[in-house]
C-alpha positions as CSV (number, residue, x, y, z in Angstrom):
1,X,81.3,138.5,-138.4
2,X,79.0,139.9,-136.0
3,X,75.5,139.3,-135.4
4,X,73.3,141.9,-133.8
5,X,69.9,141.0,-132.3
6,X,67.1,143.5,-131.4
7,X,64.5,141.7,-129.1
8,X,61.3,143.7,-128.7
9,X,58.1,143.6,-126.6
10,X,55.2,143.0,-129.2
11,X,52.3,143.7,-126.9
12,X,54.0,147.0,-126.1
13,X,53.9,148.0,-129.8
14,X,57.7,148.3,-130.1
15,X,57.8,147.0,-133.6
16,X,58.3,150.3,-135.3
17,X,60.8,151.3,-132.6
18,X,62.7,147.9,-133.4
19,X,62.5,148.4,-137.2
20,X,64.0,152.1,-136.7
21,X,66.9,150.9,-134.8
22,X,67.7,147.9,-137.2
23,X,67.5,150.5,-140.1
24,X,70.0,152.9,-138.5
25,X,72.2,149.7,-137.6
26,X,72.2,148.7,-141.4
27,X,72.8,152.1,-142.6
28,X,75.6,152.8,-140.4
29,X,77.4,149.5,-140.8
30,X,75.9,147.6,-143.5
31,X,78.3,144.6,-144.5
32,X,80.3,145.0,-141.7
33,X,77.9,142.6,-140.0
34,X,77.0,139.2,-140.6
35,X,73.2,139.8,-140.0
36,X,70.6,141.8,-137.9
37,X,67.9,140.1,-136.8
38,X,64.5,140.9,-134.7
39,X,63.4,138.8,-132.0
40,X,59.9,139.1,-130.5
41,X,59.5,139.2,-127.0
42,X,57.0,140.5,-124.2
43,X,57.0,142.1,-120.7
44,X,58.3,145.5,-121.9
45,X,61.6,144.3,-123.2
46,X,63.6,146.1,-125.8
47,X,67.4,145.0,-125.8
48,X,70.0,145.0,-128.2
49,X,72.9,142.3,-128.0
50,X,76.0,141.6,-130.2
51,X,77.0,138.0,-130.5
52,X,74.6,137.3,-127.3
53,X,76.1,140.0,-125.2
54,X,73.9,142.9,-124.3
55,X,74.8,146.3,-125.3
56,X,71.6,148.2,-124.5
57,X,68.4,147.6,-122.6
58,X,65.4,149.7,-122.3
59,X,65.0,148.7,-118.7
60,X,68.4,150.6,-117.8
61,X,68.7,153.2,-120.7
62,X,66.4,155.7,-122.3
63,X,65.6,154.7,-126.1
64,X,68.2,156.4,-128.0
65,X,68.9,155.0,-131.5
66,X,71.9,157.3,-131.8
67,X,73.3,156.0,-128.4
68,X,72.4,152.4,-129.5
69,X,74.4,152.8,-132.8
70,X,77.3,154.3,-131.0
71,X,77.5,151.4,-128.7
72,X,77.3,149.0,-131.8
73,X,80.0,150.7,-133.3
74,X,82.4,150.5,-130.1
75,X,81.9,146.9,-130.1
76,X,82.9,146.4,-134.0
């Protein structure tokens, strides 16, 4: 099974963004995933990994939940 982790910057106020992303991933893939977890970070981080491999990073891409879901789908 697959583990998705969303690491988000707490001081930046990215919790809502992380929760929206988590919800979209769970609604799209549900039981196809072993787990979806949130991990706290700082310094502007907002990163999504699948089994420890980065698939999306705010430092490289504009925040787009639909694009994140597409990238998760491509890895499943």
